[in-house]
C-alpha positions as CSV (number, residue, x, y, z in Angstrom):
1,X,0.0,0.0,0.0
2,X,2.8,2.5,0.9
3,X,4.7,1.6,-2.3
4,X,1.6,2.5,-4.4
5,X,1.1,5.7,-2.4
6,X,4.6,6.9,-3.2
7,X,4.1,6.3,-6.9
8,X,0.7,8.0,-6.9
9,X,2.0,11.0,-4.9
10,X,4.4,11.7,-7.7
11,X,1.5,12.3,-10.1
12,X,0.0,15.1,-8.0
13,X,3.0,17.3,-7.6
14,X,4.4,19.7,-10.2
15,X,8.2,19.1,-10.2
16,X,10.3,22.1,-11.4
17,X,12.8,21.4,-14.2
18,X,15.7,22.1,-11.8
19,X,14.6,19.1,-9.8
20,X,16.2,16.9,-12.4
21,X,19.8,16.6,-13.7
22,X,18.6,17.0,-17.3
23,X,15.6,16.5,-19.6
24,X,16.2,12.8,-19.8
25,X,16.9,12.1,-16.1
26,X,14.6,9.6,-14.5
27,X,12.2,10.3,-11.6
28,X,13.9,9.0,-8.5
29,X,12.1,7.6,-5.5
30,X,14.6,7.2,-2.6
31,X,14.4,5.0,0.5
32,X,16.6,6.2,3.4
33,X,17.4,3.5,6.0
34,X,15.9,0.1,6.4
35,X,13.8,-0.7,3.3
36,X,10.3,-1.9,4.4
37,X,9.1,-2.4,0.7
38,X,11.1,-5.3,-0.6
39,X,10.4,-5.6,-4.3
40,X,6.9,-3.9,-3.9
41,X,8.2,-0.5,-4.8
42,X,9.9,-1.6,-8.0
43,X,6.7,-3.5,-8.8
44,X,4.6,-0.4,-8.3
45,X,6.7,1.7,-10.8
46,X,7.7,-0.9,-13.3
47,X,6.9,0.3,-16.8
48,X,5.4,3.5,-15.5
49,X,6.5,7.0,-16.6
50,X,5.7,10.5,-15.5
51,X,5.9,13.3,-18.1
52,X,8.1,11.0,-20.2
53,X,10.5,10.1,-17.3
54,X,10.9,6.6,-16.2
55,X,11.0,5.8,-12.5
56,X,14.1,4.6,-10.6
57,X,14.3,3.4,-7.0
58,X,17.4,4.2,-5.0
59,X,18.2,3.0,-1.5
60,X,20.5,5.1,0.8
61,X,22.2,4.1,4.0
62,X,23.0,7.8,4.8
63,X,21.6,11.2,3.8
64,X,25.0,12.0,2.4
65,X,24.5,9.5,-0.4
66,X,21.5,11.4,-1.8
67,X,22.4,13.3,-5.0
68,X,19.2,13.5,-7.1
69,X,16.0,12.4,-5.7
70,X,12.4,13.7,-6.0
71,X,10.6,11.7,-3.4
72,X,12.4,10.4,-0.2
73,X,10.8,7.8,2.1
74,X,12.5,8.1,5.5
75,X,12.3,4.7,7.1
76,X,11.3,4.2,10.7
77,X,15.0,3.1,11.3
78,X,16.0,6.7,10.8
79,X,13.3,8.3,13.1
80,X,15.9,9.4,15.6
81,X,17.7,11.4,12.9
82,X,14.8,13.2,11.2
83,X,15.9,16.7,12.3
84,X,19.5,16.0,11.0
85,X,18.1,14.6,7.7
86,X,15.8,17.6,7.2
87,X,18.7,20.0,7.8
88,X,20.9,18.2,5.3
89,X,18.2,18.4,2.6
90,X,17.5,22.1,2.9
91,X,17.7,23.6,-0.6
92,X,17.0,20.3,-2.4
93,X,13.9,19.7,-4.4
94,X,12.8,16.6,-2.5
């Protein structure tokens, strides 16, 4: 259910062009911390596009690994670090 919600959420937000590396860059959904989705997230976006962009799922162990991401799911495993994560992402279009 959460995996489908993340995919559907992307459809209701207007993403500014500077949110992407270039015109061909994929739409990235990131998961920070312990991944609760397994393969469900890939299954929810497989074959889907948004404004001509394919979807890519990336998993991060640390907020410092995040380069280009439009939606970030912060896992429960990172709950104690939410303030630090938010501060590190200031200025990013996430």
